[in-house]
N, C-alpha and C positions, 0 to 999 in steps of 0.2 A: 217265298220259301216257307215251308212249314217247319215249326220247331218240333224236335223229337222229345217226347216226354221223358223226364228222368225217372228212374225207378225210385219209389218211396222207400226210404231207409226205415227198417223196423228196429225198435229199441231192443237191445240184447238183455236177456234176463240173467245171464251168467257172464261174469267178467272173464274174458279170455285174454291174457296179456300177450302182447306181441313179443316174439323172441323165442326162447327155449320152451319146448312143450313139456319139459320135465322140471317144473318148478319145485323148489324145496318147501317142505312144510314148515320150516322154522324161519322163513323170511329170506332165505338165501337159495340161489339156484343150486340144484342138485339133481340126483337121479331118483329120488323117492318122493312120492306124494303122500306117504303115510305120516300121520301125526307123530310128533316126537313126545317123549315122556318128560315128566317133571320130577326133579329130585329135591325134596325138602328135607334132606338129612345131611349127614357128613360122610357118607360113603360114596366116593366118586364112581361114576359109571353105573350106579344103581338107579332105579326109578321108584318113586313112591314116597309117601310120608313115613316117618319113623316115630317110634314111641310105644309105650305100653298102654294098651286100651284101658287097663285098670289103674293107670298112673294118676298123678295129681297135677295141678297147675303149678309146677315147680320146675325151674330151669334144669334141675338135676334129675328129674323124673324119667328122662330118656333112658338112663342106664340103671341097672340094679332093681331092687324091689320097690314097689310103690309104697308110699307112706300110708300109715293107718291112723294118724292122729294120736290122741291119748291125752294124758294130763301131766302136769309138772314139766320137768326138763325133757324135751323131746329132741331127737336128732333133727338138725336143721334149725333149731330154735336159737342158735347162737352159742349156747353153752357158756362155759367160763371163758372170758376174754381177759386173761391176766398172765402176762409174760413171766415165765420162770416158776409158775406155781400151778398146781392141779388139786382137785378135791381128793381126799382120802376115800370118801364115799360121797357120791353125788347127792346133794340134798333134794328132797321132793316133798310135795304136799298134795293130798287128794283134793279134787274139786268138792266144794261144799254147796254150791248152788248150780243151777242149770244154765249158766251163762258162759259162753266162750270168751276168750280174751287173752291178754298178755300183761306182764309187768316186767320192767327192766330196772335193775338196781345197780348202783355204783357201790363197790365194796373196797374198803381199805383194811389191809392186814399188816401186822408188825413182822419183825424178822423171825419170830417163832411160829408164824402162821396163824396167830390168833386174830379174830375179827376185832378191829378197832371202831369201825363205823360202817353203817349201811344207810344209803339214801335212795329214795325212789327217783328215777330219772324220767320214766314215762310209763303209761299203762292204762288199761281200761277195765281191769277186774274190780270186783266189789272190794270194799274196805276190809271185810272179813277174810276174803281170799288172799288179799295182799298181806295181811297180818300173818297168815299161815306160812306163806313163802318167806317172809321176813324172819319169823321164828326159826324156820328150817335153816336159813343162812346164818343166823346168830350161833347156832349149834354146829355149824359145819367145821370140819377139820381140813386143813390145807397141808400139802407137802411140796417141798422144793423139787423142781424138775431141771434146774440148772445151778451153776455155781455162783450165781449173782448174790450179792450181799444185800441185806436190808429187807424191808417189807415191800409191799407193792399195792398198787391201786388198779382195779379192773372193773369189769361189768359182767353181769349175768342176766339172761332173759328167760323167764318162765312163760310157757304157753299153756292155756287151758282149752281143751277141745271137748265138746260134749257130743254124745251119740244119740 
């Protein structure tokens, strides 16, 4: 008896799964073969990335106006961190060299809002730039924002950005 030759199986170049002919494009069976969109924002049901093309690498840059840098005390720099107190006028100092950086001070004031002590906590600005910020803080005026008694201790960060 003669053997019947079996047909040679050709390898497939395209995977065709067995079962439903309408595979879903997102890994689940469905009726669409169109690719799904990706949402990298916080608006459910929308597709695409969000953000301002002129924004900065800041977590808050998604909303509002993009930052522009500057010198001295800038939005997002931390500002005054002292519970119950605020500046009468925010102290500032102009950049004196062409080096960006920051300096953070610890401030203690008495119950009348007068500066008792200032100490550097951290920073990388030049000694001359640090001195300008320290002088601005020594002349700063504070006002109460709550009915708390006594003085307070807090922090302030100054940032210098150059263009």
